[in-house]
DOTORPA-517921 format. One line per 2 residues: number of its first residue (from 1); their letters; for each residue x, y, z of N, C-alpha, C, O. Coordinates in Angstrom, 1 decimal. Layout:
<vexmis>
NUM> a> X:Y:Z:X:Y:Z:X:Y:Z:X:Y:Z  ...
</vexmis>
This chain:
<vexmis>
1> mn> 0.8:-1.2:0.0:0.0:0.0:0.0:0.9:1.3:0.0:1.8:1.4:0.8  0.6:2.2:-0.9:1.4:3.4:-1.0:0.8:4.4:0.0:-0.3:4.8:-0.1
3> ts> 1.6:4.8:1.0:1.2:5.7:2.0:1.5:7.2:1.7:0.9:8.1:2.3  2.3:7.4:0.7:2.6:8.8:0.3:1.5:9.4:-0.5:0.9:8.7:-1.4
5> kn> 1.1:10.6:-0.2:0.1:11.3:-1.0:0.7:12.2:-2.0:1.7:12.9:-1.7  0.2:12.3:-3.2:0.6:13.2:-4.2:-0.2:14.4:-4.1:-1.3:14.5:-4.8
7> th> 0.2:15.4:-3.4:-0.6:16.6:-3.2:0.0:17.7:-4.0:1.2:17.8:-4.2  -0.9:18.6:-4.3:-0.5:19.9:-5.0:-1.5:21.0:-4.6:-2.6:20.7:-4.3
9> qt> -0.9:22.2:-4.7:-1.7:23.3:-4.3:-2.6:23.7:-5.4:-2.3:23.7:-6.6  -3.8:24.1:-5.1:-4.8:24.6:-6.0:-5.0:26.1:-5.8:-5.2:26.5:-4.7
11> ys> -4.9:26.8:-6.9:-5.0:28.3:-6.8:-6.3:28.7:-7.5:-6.7:28.2:-8.5  -6.9:29.8:-6.9:-8.2:30.3:-7.5:-7.8:31.0:-8.8:-6.7:31.5:-9.0
13> ks> -8.8:31.2:-9.7:-8.6:31.9:-10.9:-8.3:33.4:-10.6:-7.4:34.0:-11.3  -8.9:34.0:-9.6:-8.6:35.3:-9.3:-7.1:35.5:-8.8:-6.5:36.5:-9.1
15> fk> -6.6:34.5:-8.1:-5.2:34.5:-7.6:-4.3:34.5:-8.8:-3.3:35.2:-8.9  -4.6:33.6:-9.8:-3.8:33.5:-11.0:-3.8:34.8:-11.8:-2.7:35.2:-12.2
17> va> -4.9:35.4:-11.9:-5.0:36.6:-12.7:-4.3:37.7:-12.0:-3.6:38.5:-12.6  -4.4:37.8:-10.7:-3.7:38.8:-9.9:-2.2:38.6:-10.0:-1.5:39.6:-10.2
19> ai> -1.7:37.4:-10.0:-0.3:37.1:-10.2:0.2:37.5:-11.5:1.3:38.1:-11.7  -0.6:37.2:-12.5:-0.3:37.6:-13.9:-0.2:39.2:-14.0:0.8:39.7:-14.6
21> rl> -1.1:39.8:-13.4:-1.1:41.3:-13.5:0.1:41.9:-12.8:0.7:42.8:-13.2  0.5:41.2:-11.7:1.7:41.7:-10.9:2.9:41.5:-11.8:3.8:42.4:-11.8
23> ae> 3.0:40.4:-12.5:4.2:40.1:-13.4:4.3:41.1:-14.5:5.3:41.3:-15.1  3.1:41.8:-14.8:3.1:42.8:-15.9:3.6:44.2:-15.4:3.8:45.1:-16.2
25> yp> 3.7:44.4:-14.1:4.1:45.7:-13.5:5.5:46.0:-14.0:6.4:45.1:-14.1  5.8:47.3:-14.4:7.1:47.7:-14.8:8.1:47.4:-13.7:7.9:47.7:-12.5
27> gf> 9.2:46.8:-14.0:10.3:46.5:-13.1:10.1:45.1:-12.3:11.0:44.7:-11.6  8.9:44.5:-12.5:8.7:43.2:-11.8:9.0:42.1:-12.8:8.4:42.1:-13.9
29> qt> 9.8:41.2:-12.4:10.1:40.0:-13.3:9.3:38.8:-12.8:8.9:38.7:-11.7  9.0:38.0:-13.8:8.2:36.8:-13.5:8.8:36.0:-12.3:8.1:35.5:-11.4
31> qd> 10.1:35.9:-12.3:10.9:35.2:-11.3:10.6:35.8:-9.9:10.5:35.1:-8.9  10.7:37.1:-9.8:10.4:37.8:-8.5:9.0:37.6:-8.0:8.8:37.3:-6.9
33> va> 8.0:37.7:-8.9:6.6:37.5:-8.6:6.5:36.1:-8.1:5.8:35.8:-7.0  7.0:35.1:-8.8:6.8:33.7:-8.4:7.4:33.4:-7.1:6.9:32.7:-6.3
35> la> 8.6:33.9:-6.9:9.3:33.7:-5.6:8.5:34.3:-4.4:8.4:33.7:-3.4  8.0:35.5:-4.6:7.3:36.2:-3.6:6.0:35.5:-3.2:5.5:35.6:-2.1
37> la> 5.4:34.9:-4.3:4.1:34.2:-4.0:4.3:32.7:-3.8:3.3:32.0:-3.6  5.5:32.3:-3.7:5.8:30.9:-3.4:5.3:29.9:-4.4:4.7:28.9:-4.1
39> ih> 5.4:30.3:-5.7:5.0:29.4:-6.8:6.2:29.3:-7.7:7.2:30.1:-7.7  6.2:28.3:-8.5:7.3:28.1:-9.5:7.2:29.0:-10.7:6.1:29.2:-11.1
41> pf> 8.3:29.6:-11.1:8.2:30.5:-12.2:7.6:29.9:-13.5:6.9:30.6:-14.2  7.8:28.6:-13.7:7.2:28.0:-14.9:5.7:28.0:-14.8:5.0:28.2:-15.8
43> ml> 5.2:27.8:-13.5:3.7:27.8:-13.3:3.1:29.2:-13.7:2.1:29.3:-14.4  3.8:30.2:-13.3:3.3:31.6:-13.6:3.4:31.8:-15.1:2.5:32.4:-15.7
45> sr> 4.4:31.4:-15.7:4.6:31.5:-17.2:3.4:30.8:-17.9:2.9:31.2:-18.9  3.1:29.6:-17.4:2.0:28.8:-18.0:0.7:29.6:-17.8:-0.1:29.6:-18.7
47> wk> 0.5:30.1:-16.6:-0.8:30.9:-16.4:-0.8:32.1:-17.3:-1.9:32.4:-17.9  0.3:32.8:-17.6:0.3:33.9:-18.5:-0.1:33.5:-19.9:-0.8:34.2:-20.6
49> ke> 0.4:32.3:-20.3:0.1:31.8:-21.6:-1.4:31.5:-21.7:-2.1:31.8:-22.7  -1.9:30.8:-20.7:-3.4:30.5:-20.6:-4.2:31.7:-20.7:-5.3:31.8:-21.3
51> yr> -3.8:32.8:-20.0:-4.5:34.1:-20.0:-4.5:34.7:-21.4:-5.5:35.1:-21.9  -3.3:34.7:-22.1:-3.2:35.2:-23.4:-4.1:34.4:-24.4:-4.7:35.0:-25.3
53> dg> -4.2:33.1:-24.2:-4.9:32.2:-25.1:-6.4:32.3:-24.8:-7.2:31.7:-25.5  -6.8:33.0:-23.7:-8.2:33.2:-23.4:-8.8:32.0:-22.5:-10.0:31.9:-22.3
55> ll> -7.9:31.1:-22.1:-8.3:29.9:-21.3:-8.5:30.3:-19.8:-9.1:29.5:-19.1  -7.9:31.4:-19.4:-7.9:31.8:-18.0:-8.5:33.1:-17.9:-8.0:34.1:-18.4
57> kg> -9.7:33.2:-17.2:-10.3:34.5:-17.0:-10.8:34.5:-15.5:-11.0:33.5:-14.9  -10.8:35.7:-15.0:-11.3:35.8:-13.6:-11.2:37.2:-13.1:-10.5:38.0:-13.7
59> ni> -12.0:37.4:-12.0:-12.0:38.7:-11.4:-10.9:38.8:-10.3:-10.6:37.7:-9.7  -10.3:39.9:-10.1:-9.3:40.0:-9.1:-10.0:40.4:-7.8:-10.4:41.6:-7.6
61> ee> -10.2:39.5:-7.0:-10.9:39.7:-5.7:-9.9:40.0:-4.6:-10.1:40.7:-3.7  -8.7:39.3:-4.7:-7.7:39.5:-3.7:-7.0:40.9:-3.8:-7.1:41.4:-4.9
63> sl> -6.5:41.3:-2.8:-5.8:42.6:-2.9:-4.5:42.5:-3.6:-3.6:41.8:-3.2  -4.4:43.3:-4.7:-3.1:43.3:-5.4:-2.0:44.0:-4.6:-0.8:43.8:-4.8
65> kd> -2.4:44.9:-3.7:-1.4:45.6:-2.9:-0.6:44.7:-2.1:0.7:44.9:-2.1  -1.2:43.8:-1.4:-0.4:42.8:-0.6:0.6:42.0:-1.5:1.7:41.9:-1.1
67> mk> 0.1:41.6:-2.6:0.9:40.8:-3.5:2.1:41.7:-4.0:3.2:41.3:-4.1  1.7:42.9:-4.4:2.7:43.9:-4.9:3.8:44.2:-3.9:4.9:44.2:-4.3
69> dk> 3.4:44.3:-2.6:4.4:44.6:-1.6:5.3:43.4:-1.4:6.5:43.6:-1.3  4.8:42.2:-1.5:5.7:41.0:-1.4:6.7:41.0:-2.6:7.9:40.7:-2.4
71> vq> 6.2:41.3:-3.8:7.1:41.2:-4.9:8.1:42.4:-4.8:9.3:42.1:-5.1  7.7:43.5:-4.3:8.7:44.6:-4.2:9.7:44.3:-3.2:10.9:44.6:-3.3
73> eq> 9.3:43.6:-2.1:10.3:43.1:-1.1:11.3:42.2:-1.7:12.5:42.2:-1.4  10.8:41.3:-2.5:11.7:40.3:-3.2:12.6:41.0:-4.1:13.8:40.6:-4.2
75> kt> 12.2:42.0:-4.8:13.0:42.7:-5.7:14.1:43.4:-5.0:15.3:43.5:-5.4  13.7:44.0:-3.8:14.7:44.7:-3.0:15.8:43.7:-2.5:17.0:44.1:-2.5
77> vr> 15.3:42.6:-2.0:16.3:41.5:-1.6:17.3:41.2:-2.7:18.5:41.1:-2.5  16.7:41.0:-3.9:17.6:40.6:-5.0:18.6:41.7:-5.3:19.8:41.4:-5.6
79> dl> 18.1:43.0:-5.3:19.0:44.1:-5.6:20.1:44.2:-4.5:21.3:44.4:-4.8  19.7:43.9:-3.2:20.7:44.0:-2.1:21.7:42.8:-2.3:22.9:43.0:-2.0
81> ek> 21.3:41.7:-2.7:22.2:40.5:-2.8:23.2:40.8:-3.9:24.4:40.5:-3.8  22.7:41.5:-5.0:23.7:41.9:-6.1:24.7:42.9:-5.6:25.9:42.8:-5.9
83> ri> 24.2:43.8:-4.8:25.1:44.9:-4.2:26.2:44.2:-3.3:27.3:44.6:-3.3  25.7:43.3:-2.4:26.6:42.6:-1.5:27.7:41.8:-2.3:28.9:41.9:-1.9
85> kk> 27.3:41.2:-3.3:28.2:40.4:-4.1:29.3:41.3:-4.7:30.5:41.0:-4.8  28.8:42.5:-5.3:29.8:43.4:-5.9:30.7:43.9:-4.8:31.9:44.0:-5.1
87> le> 30.2:44.3:-3.6:31.1:44.8:-2.6:32.1:43.7:-2.1:33.2:44.1:-1.8  31.6:42.5:-2.0:32.5:41.4:-1.6:33.7:41.2:-2.6:34.8:41.0:-2.3
89> ee> 33.3:41.4:-3.9:34.4:41.3:-5.0:35.3:42.4:-4.9:36.5:42.3:-5.0  34.8:43.7:-4.6:35.7:44.8:-4.5:36.6:44.7:-3.3:37.7:45.0:-3.3
91> na> 36.0:44.2:-2.2:36.8:43.9:-0.9:37.9:42.9:-1.2:39.0:43.1:-0.7  37.6:41.9:-1.9:38.6:40.8:-2.1:39.7:41.4:-3.0:40.9:41.1:-2.8
93> ll> 39.4:42.3:-4.0:40.4:42.9:-4.8:41.3:43.8:-4.0:42.5:43.9:-4.2  40.7:44.6:-3.1:41.4:45.5:-2.3:42.4:44.8:-1.4:43.5:45.2:-1.1
95> kk> 41.9:43.6:-0.8:42.8:42.8:0.0:44.0:42.3:-0.7:45.1:42.2:-0.2  43.8:42.0:-2.0:45.0:41.6:-2.8:45.9:42.7:-3.1:47.1:42.5:-3.2
97> ki> 45.4:43.9:-3.2:46.3:45.1:-3.5:47.0:45.6:-2.3:48.0:46.4:-2.5  46.6:45.3:-1.1:47.2:45.9:0.1:48.7:45.6:0.2:49.5:46.5:0.4
99> pf> 49.2:44.3:0.0:50.6:44.1:0.0:51.4:44.9:-1.1:52.5:45.3:-0.8  50.8:45.1:-2.2:51.5:45.8:-3.3:51.7:47.3:-2.8:52.8:47.8:-3.0
101> fs> 50.6:47.9:-2.3:50.7:49.3:-1.8:51.7:49.4:-0.6:52.3:50.4:-0.5  51.7:48.4:0.2:52.6:48.4:1.4:54.0:48.4:0.9:54.9:49.2:1.4
103> kq> 54.4:47.6:-0.1:55.7:47.6:-0.6:56.1:48.9:-1.3:57.2:49.4:-1.1  55.1:49.5:-2.0:55.4:50.8:-2.7:55.6:51.9:-1.6:56.5:52.7:-1.8
105> kk> 54.9:51.9:-0.5:55.1:52.9:0.5:56.4:52.7:1.2:57.1:53.7:1.4  56.9:51.5:1.4:58.2:51.3:2.1:59.3:51.8:1.2:60.3:52.4:1.6
107> ks> 59.2:51.5:-0.1:60.2:51.9:-1.1:60.3:53.5:-1.1:61.4:54.0:-1.2  59.1:54.1:-1.2:59.1:55.6:-1.3:59.6:56.3:0.0:60.1:57.4:0.0
109> sr> 59.4:55.6:1.2:59.8:56.2:2.4:61.3:56.1:2.6:61.9:56.9:3.4  62.0:55.2:2.0:63.4:55.0:2.1:64.2:56.1:1.3:65.4:56.3:1.7
111> t> 63.7:56.6:0.3:64.4:57.6:-0.5:64.4:59.0:0.0:65.0:59.9:-0.6
</vexmis>
């Protein structure tokens, strides 16, 4: 007897349409929206295609503001992660240059 259940989340049409609309906001990427809403980006892309093909219709009953705030937070996190990575790279480069500048300073102080 198989005891594992094959479960999956079911989303309302209004949730799907709201997610699609969020992904259309300027500056919001499908990946950010999907991550903020805890869905797979492929699923959101599929919903977008279904919406374009007229297979998915629905009223937006949920508040887009809450969803938009989640996506904005995710975008901010992504931007901060990029900034941290850049700063870490700059820091590593500076650490490599410290011995070089130390040698240069010693040479110039002797003359």
